[in-house]
Steps between C-alpha positions, in 0.01 A plus 500: 500500500798717457549767237750507213829687526458874473679528170236284329184617672347696214528243221193377315569146619495609862162667454363155419673347802361767734152452356542126548611546862185694584285237330678221688478666841130560436465126438684429826246709692211340311638150554526552875145634508347196332712238682231427767244417231701250299372195689135595452475649152623347175535839330717644775709181511552529124611863528725420794680220317527716190645804680740311724643315203671811366479818710790434739712320236474808278601728787800275553581502127487881486719526811750274328510727195643784706732303724874551463741220425765663718460591865691745718474606862281793396250263338489279807429805717227610257338157493508487878340844530238437230411139580620378840410815693139503368484126572598552864267796550196342338570160656464683831193700398309202359594282798376766742181537296444124516574491871243775558235305310575141603700532822748252351870555441774260392856616559627229265273616218590863565872426459505229234175514299438810286145611570258417216584743216843594636672189365553683171730759660727236650509288185572804283790590730638146468461502120687827464783389727526156339475611136862618440634172638243283328587650162852362536363146505496328163150408384350681799156530338441124455662440839263748668201343324608156620541627858158663479349159431719307746429713808136392488605145591671608823306468830569857610296794624482700179403817683819506710689817395313468168766256385269280292355795309847643450610181328172430318470844341871570440490367140235762416713774658798371303303498175401859571865592544588341166218698336517873422265791586353475151438125527121529491506761224720278285242221503310646211339338199176520308214388719709488819230664712232270362718203586547641851122523543459138391773385739340689790158361413649151478648525849171631641308211344758250623478623858120518484496134397760405763414691816600194703864602446670571831584872481790446742698376201520865397659612827834328447527433874342156543678169435343247268412254775298764686327582171390138472741421216796304642559326165841515333359703212349779715789729408387488137175667606701790643694537174177510299363755746808718456464489122128579527571793732734655245266438207197644676696789652652607169159473332340721767772766483473508119148641544614783729538845336869565436493880497519748784165550672346571840600160638866530398601718792287292738682185392818643650336487842401133503704424813285729718185329371650159568611584853185676624208334325513199731370709790196601297433142394526384859266777613236380253542141621511581871189720491321240283437765232639251251215259588239771450648572158492132405135469602401751231551225242780414259442778247453781751775382733742469209422854387540633856831321552637614164416862581632469856825343378547773241424771758753352744768469231437857384501641852813325624696577182452877526823692553368643826464154651823374347697797634354433845609136475855592398524754781364245747752237392786743550 
């Protein structure tokens, strides 16, 4: 969820990436809103599977695009300030919020398990630190893909220090690094947008017909045995999922306007949306407002949640709120 280097910020390609970042963070908010309904409503389960297949992988891919292959002490300090410091602060804030609501607190979880959405900050820090060294390894891409599949066989707590997700999603980060800022713009041919629409529709139909799929596959934090697939070939499922994530993600971003528009500047502020929106989601769940929304029916509740998600993304991505967040983190 970081921004490109300053000397490339105003390129046409980066306009598309900023627009994509706002779209993706909107989907993150929307996905968290509909999560409670997935077990009771086939349409929400379909949307949940669809969104979670590509929104975080595309964020990871874009982060990889702008990650440096060399690292110096200054970069380490910057990554610590931009990723680890927010992680510590919001780990504390969310834990206190949970303690206030539930009266429960786990010191172990507080120290070793990134709270809910905060795993991304820790994994992104690891990816950036690891990247320069990983690039020195011959055939690192196929090696990372193999490790992504292998880690699912290990009987480990995948949430511990976000290690499982760090390994599982590293190939996507690496692919992003190998790509260029104009990667999406370069995928251009006659009928490309029509093909993207068909691919998106195909995924939606597939998930609608297969809502029994365990959505935890998309988290990258659960081992195969816990997912009910201890078979030797379970890793192949993860590889297919990775390929599907890239295909669907690229197709979705191809439909996003590439020029500078109102959402371009907001896309630069995706981190503030990501960090703060969880409190709003939890407020809706704690006060049972989310249940009242669901009881309006699928069509009305979907419209309400879409508008609420957009409003939250728009509000939290305003410069005023982002400046407050930066000042608070300092």
